[in-house]
C-alpha positions as a Python dict, from the first residue, in 0.01 Angstrom:
ca = {
    (1, 'X'): (0, 0, 0),
    (2, 'X'): (172, 318, -116),
    (3, 'X'): (173, 622, 107),
    (4, 'X'): (-70, 840, -88),
    (5, 'X'): (-183, 1117, 141),
    (6, 'X'): (-371, 1430, 42),
    (7, 'X'): (-529, 1723, 226),
    (8, 'X'): (-870, 1813, 86),
    (9, 'X'): (-1050, 2118, 228),
    (10, 'X'): (-822, 2107, 530),
    (11, 'X'): (-903, 1742, 603),
    (12, 'X'): (-661, 1451, 573),
    (13, 'X'): (-746, 1188, 309),
    (14, 'X'): (-580, 869, 186),
    (15, 'X'): (-587, 679, -142),
    (16, 'X'): (-648, 311, -67),
    (17, 'X'): (-614, 3, -290),
    (18, 'X'): (-930, -89, -477),
    (19, 'X'): (-1103, 238, -388),
    (20, 'X'): (-1162, 486, -675),
    (21, 'X'): (-1124, 806, -473),
    (22, 'X'): (-952, 944, -165),
    (23, 'X'): (-1101, 843, 168),
    (24, 'X'): (-1116, 1078, 468),
    (25, 'X'): (-927, 978, 780),
    (26, 'X'): (-1115, 870, 1090),
    (27, 'X'): (-1005, 1183, 1275),
    (28, 'X'): (-1113, 1401, 980),
    (29, 'X'): (-1466, 1264, 1002),
    (30, 'X'): (-1475, 1313, 1378),
    (31, 'X'): (-1354, 1670, 1342),
    (32, 'X'): (-1580, 1766, 1050),
    (33, 'X'): (-1898, 1630, 1208),
    (34, 'X'): (-1860, 1806, 1543),
    (35, 'X'): (-2145, 2039, 1633),
    (36, 'X'): (-2095, 2412, 1584),
    (37, 'X'): (-2108, 2454, 1962),
    (38, 'X'): (-1831, 2199, 2016),
    (39, 'X'): (-1617, 2360, 1746),
    (40, 'X'): (-1665, 2702, 1909),
    (41, 'X'): (-1566, 2564, 2250),
    (42, 'X'): (-1254, 2404, 2103),
    (43, 'X'): (-1158, 2725, 1923),
    (44, 'X'): (-1204, 2922, 2246),
    (45, 'X'): (-995, 2671, 2440),
    (46, 'X'): (-713, 2701, 2184),
    (47, 'X'): (-720, 3080, 2216),
    (48, 'X'): (-712, 3064, 2596),
    (49, 'X'): (-440, 2795, 2596),
    (50, 'X'): (-193, 2891, 2321),
    (51, 'X'): (40, 2608, 2227),
    (52, 'X'): (-136, 2355, 2451),
    (53, 'X'): (-279, 2152, 2162),
    (54, 'X'): (64, 2120, 1998),
    (55, 'X'): (219, 2024, 2330),
    (56, 'X'): (-47, 1756, 2387),
    (57, 'X'): (6, 1619, 2035),
    (58, 'X'): (382, 1604, 2091),
    (59, 'X'): (331, 1425, 2422),
    (60, 'X'): (92, 1178, 2261),
    (61, 'X'): (340, 1104, 1984),
    (62, 'X'): (610, 1034, 2241),
    (63, 'X'): (392, 786, 2432),
    (64, 'X'): (282, 612, 2111),
    (65, 'X'): (640, 579, 1985),
    (66, 'X'): (762, 469, 2328),
    (67, 'X'): (500, 194, 2355),
    (68, 'X'): (598, 67, 2012),
    (69, 'X'): (967, 70, 2107),
    (70, 'X'): (887, -108, 2434),
    (71, 'X'): (695, -379, 2249),
    (72, 'X'): (991, -428, 2018),
    (73, 'X'): (1225, -476, 2313),
    (74, 'X'): (1391, -134, 2308),
    (75, 'X'): (1472, 59, 2626),
    (76, 'X'): (1273, 379, 2672),
    (77, 'X'): (1412, 669, 2875),
    (78, 'X'): (1153, 948, 2880),
    (79, 'X'): (1252, 1313, 2915),
    (80, 'X'): (1164, 1460, 3252),
    (81, 'X'): (850, 1638, 3128),
    (82, 'X'): (701, 1311, 3000),
    (83, 'X'): (813, 1084, 3284),
    (84, 'X'): (487, 1125, 3483),
    (85, 'X'): (289, 1014, 3177),
    (86, 'X'): (518, 719, 3100),
    (87, 'X'): (522, 597, 3460),
    (88, 'X'): (323, 273, 3485),
    (89, 'X'): (263, 236, 3112),
    (90, 'X'): (522, -40, 3041),
    (91, 'X'): (396, -248, 3334),
    (92, 'X'): (34, -202, 3225),
    (93, 'X'): (109, -305, 2867),
    (94, 'X'): (312, -606, 2980),
    (95, 'X'): (28, -715, 3207),
    (96, 'X'): (-229, -691, 2927),
    (97, 'X'): (-7, -890, 2692),
    (98, 'X'): (92, -1154, 2947),
    (99, 'X'): (29, -1491, 2785),
    (100, 'X'): (-75, -1330, 2458),
    (101, 'X'): (94, -1178, 2154),
    (102, 'X'): (100, -857, 1952),
    (103, 'X'): (-49, -861, 1602),
    (104, 'X'): (-27, -491, 1518),
    (105, 'X'): (158, -200, 1678),
    (106, 'X'): (111, 109, 1458),
    (107, 'X'): (184, -134, 1174),
    (108, 'X'): (181, -515, 1129),
    (109, 'X'): (379, -698, 1398),
    (110, 'X'): (532, -1020, 1260),
    (111, 'X'): (245, -1048, 1011),
    (112, 'X'): (408, -1052, 662),
    (113, 'X'): (76, -1096, 481),
    (114, 'X'): (-38, -757, 613),
    (115, 'X'): (266, -568, 480),
    (116, 'X'): (62, -425, 191),
    (117, 'X'): (-108, -199, 447),
    (118, 'X'): (219, -21, 531),
    (119, 'X'): (287, 304, 346),
    (120, 'X'): (618, 440, 224),
    (121, 'X'): (646, 634, 551),
    (122, 'X'): (637, 311, 752),
    (123, 'X'): (289, 382, 887),
    (124, 'X'): (29, 108, 874),
    (125, 'X'): (-314, 217, 749),
    (126, 'X'): (-634, 21, 718),
    (127, 'X'): (-961, 125, 561),
    (128, 'X'): (-1330, 51, 528),
    (129, 'X'): (-1528, 110, 210),
    (130, 'X'): (-1892, 33, 138),
    (131, 'X'): (-1936, -23, -236),
    (132, 'X'): (-2313, 16, -212),
    (133, 'X'): (-2312, 378, -95),
    (134, 'X'): (-1951, 476, -181),
    (135, 'X'): (-1880, 573, 179),
    (136, 'X'): (-1558, 491, 360),
    (137, 'X'): (-1260, 606, 560),
    (138, 'X'): (-900, 517, 644),
    (139, 'X'): (-678, 537, 949),
    (140, 'X'): (-408, 387, 1166),
    (141, 'X'): (-493, 194, 1480),
    (142, 'X'): (-247, 178, 1768),
    (143, 'X'): (-252, -181, 1886),
    (144, 'X'): (-413, -515, 1807),
    (145, 'X'): (-323, -809, 2026),
    (146, 'X'): (-439, -1157, 2118),
    (147, 'X'): (-479, -1197, 2493),
    (148, 'X'): (-421, -1506, 2707),
    (149, 'X'): (-779, -1622, 2634),
    (150, 'X'): (-716, -1609, 2258),
    (151, 'X'): (-947, -1310, 2222),
    (152, 'X'): (-837, -1039, 1980),
    (153, 'X'): (-844, -689, 2127),
    (154, 'X'): (-804, -359, 1942),
    (155, 'X'): (-668, -84, 2167),
    (156, 'X'): (-606, 288, 2140),
    (157, 'X'): (-354, 479, 2351),
    (158, 'X'): (-440, 823, 2486),
    (159, 'X'): (-249, 1070, 2701),
    (160, 'X'): (-446, 1312, 2912),
    (161, 'X'): (-377, 1566, 3185),
    (162, 'X'): (-699, 1447, 3349),
    (163, 'X'): (-870, 1108, 3385),
    (164, 'X'): (-1104, 944, 3138),
    (165, 'X'): (-1435, 805, 3261),
    (166, 'X'): (-1724, 601, 3126),
    (167, 'X'): (-1978, 750, 3365),
    (168, 'X'): (-2052, 1094, 3503),
    (169, 'X'): (-1964, 1158, 3868),
    (170, 'X'): (-2255, 1178, 4109),
    (171, 'X'): (-2310, 1302, 4463),
    (172, 'X'): (-2145, 988, 4601),
    (173, 'X'): (-1826, 1043, 4400),
    (174, 'X'): (-1571, 1147, 4662),
    (175, 'X'): (-1342, 1379, 4467),
    (176, 'X'): (-1272, 1751, 4471),
    (177, 'X'): (-1446, 1990, 4234),
    (178, 'X'): (-1148, 2010, 3996),
    (179, 'X'): (-1134, 1632, 3960),
    (180, 'X'): (-1510, 1614, 3918),
    (181, 'X'): (-1491, 1855, 3624),
    (182, 'X'): (-1204, 1651, 3480),
    (183, 'X'): (-1411, 1331, 3506),
    (184, 'X'): (-1702, 1498, 3326),
    (185, 'X'): (-1464, 1600, 3048),
    (186, 'X'): (-1324, 1247, 3054),
    (187, 'X'): (-1667, 1101, 2974),
    (188, 'X'): (-1678, 1294, 2647),
    (189, 'X'): (-1318, 1200, 2565),
    (190, 'X'): (-1398, 832, 2618),
    (191, 'X'): (-1711, 856, 2405),
    (192, 'X'): (-1512, 1005, 2116),
    (193, 'X'): (-1239, 743, 2150),
    (194, 'X'): (-1497, 464, 2142),
    (195, 'X'): (-1610, 593, 1802),
    (196, 'X'): (-1249, 579, 1683),
    (197, 'X'): (-1217, 223, 1807),
    (198, 'X'): (-1537, 121, 1630),
    (199, 'X'): (-1404, 270, 1308),
    (200, 'X'): (-1073, 86, 1333),
    (201, 'X'): (-1248, -238, 1428),
    (202, 'X'): (-1455, -238, 1110),
    (203, 'X'): (-1150, -148, 903),
    (204, 'X'): (-931, -413, 1066),
    (205, 'X'): (-1188, -685, 1013),
    (206, 'X'): (-1229, -579, 649),
    (207, 'X'): (-861, -548, 560),
    (208, 'X'): (-691, -799, 787),
    (209, 'X'): (-956, -1071, 786),
    (210, 'X'): (-969, -1105, 1164),
    (211, 'X'): (-1251, -1091, 1418),
    (212, 'X'): (-1207, -827, 1688),
    (213, 'X'): (-1363, -951, 2012),
    (214, 'X'): (-1318, -640, 2225),
    (215, 'X'): (-1200, -280, 2205),
    (216, 'X'): (-993, -102, 2467),
    (217, 'X'): (-880, 247, 2571),
    (218, 'X'): (-547, 274, 2751),
    (219, 'X'): (-505, 618, 2907),
    (220, 'X'): (-178, 761, 3035),
    (221, 'X'): (-219, 1038, 3293),
    (222, 'X'): (28, 1202, 3534),
    (223, 'X'): (-217, 1156, 3821),
    (224, 'X'): (-125, 887, 4072),
    (225, 'X'): (-492, 810, 4144),
    (226, 'X'): (-572, 757, 3774),
    (227, 'X'): (-238, 636, 3642),
    (228, 'X'): (-263, 423, 3326),
    (229, 'X'): (-638, 365, 3308),
    (230, 'X'): (-775, 74, 3106),
    (231, 'X'): (-1133, 59, 2975),
    (232, 'X'): (-1246, -255, 2790),
    (233, 'X'): (-1566, -285, 2588),
    (234, 'X'): (-1741, -610, 2497),
    (235, 'X'): (-1957, -723, 2207),
    (236, 'X'): (-2279, -542, 2303),
    (237, 'X'): (-2106, -211, 2372),
    (238, 'X'): (-1894, -233, 2058),
    (239, 'X'): (-2197, -309, 1840),
    (240, 'X'): (-2359, 13, 1963),
    (241, 'X'): (-2037, 205, 1902),
    (242, 'X'): (-2024, 71, 1544),
    (243, 'X'): (-2381, 183, 1485),
    (244, 'X'): (-2303, 532, 1615),
    (245, 'X'): (-1984, 552, 1408),
    (246, 'X'): (-2153, 452, 1081),
    (247, 'X'): (-2423, 711, 1149),
    (248, 'X'): (-2145, 969, 1177),
    (249, 'X'): (-1986, 849, 852),
    (250, 'X'): (-2321, 886, 678),
    (251, 'X'): (-2355, 1237, 822),
    (252, 'X'): (-2014, 1325, 683),
    (253, 'X'): (-2099, 1208, 333),
    (254, 'X'): (-2452, 1348, 321),
    (255, 'X'): (-2403, 1678, 504),
    (256, 'X'): (-2035, 1776, 523),
    (257, 'X'): (-1886, 1633, 204),
    (258, 'X'): (-2147, 1791, -32),
    (259, 'X'): (-2069, 2136, 112),
    (260, 'X'): (-1699, 2087, 41),
    (261, 'X'): (-1777, 1984, -316),
    (262, 'X'): (-2012, 2275, -390),
}
């Protein structure tokens, strides 16, 4: 798979084998289909926190690259500013993989038959394309592994200054107000990541010919109380996530894409 990347109307697209046109990336669809209110909030946050988005992206890239190096047996020595985020991650990953094996880490891992999904830049990309409605997307998933129960799990790594959460805090949640706000924000972060995972799951099953049994979010935070969080989602939850993701893809092609073409 050649590394054919193109920016169309400010959104990242990829040319994939067997597909007649460029496909938007998963993150492009997520970004383009956000509500106007969400986009305004994000723009305001960027204005109030200059450089923070770039710093977070740089930190995320470090953790992603470090996990890949760790999985390939290389020693990782994080710079001081990233050490709190890296702390606990190697042990968490090793624990998840205990008795299992890695199938994909940013690109195929000891899977020669999947090499066609690696671009010229060394990045592995998978895609999903529905011939019936000409809708699809492409992207790169972080990790696919088989656990000790022979179940195949697709995971996404995130770094965050605050914790992720799958439920909103209530009156019984014994945390301070700052943490409570962070947990509320973490619910929305987790929801967005679950859509990403659903997208990659469909693409992985289509391209790689495997059945993903579960999806997983692995979150690196500098907070001792929430260090290296792991959220795992089973068949019922993932099925709902897939439904929500495909609804978003349809929204992109029926509402966003036509505007870009006009």
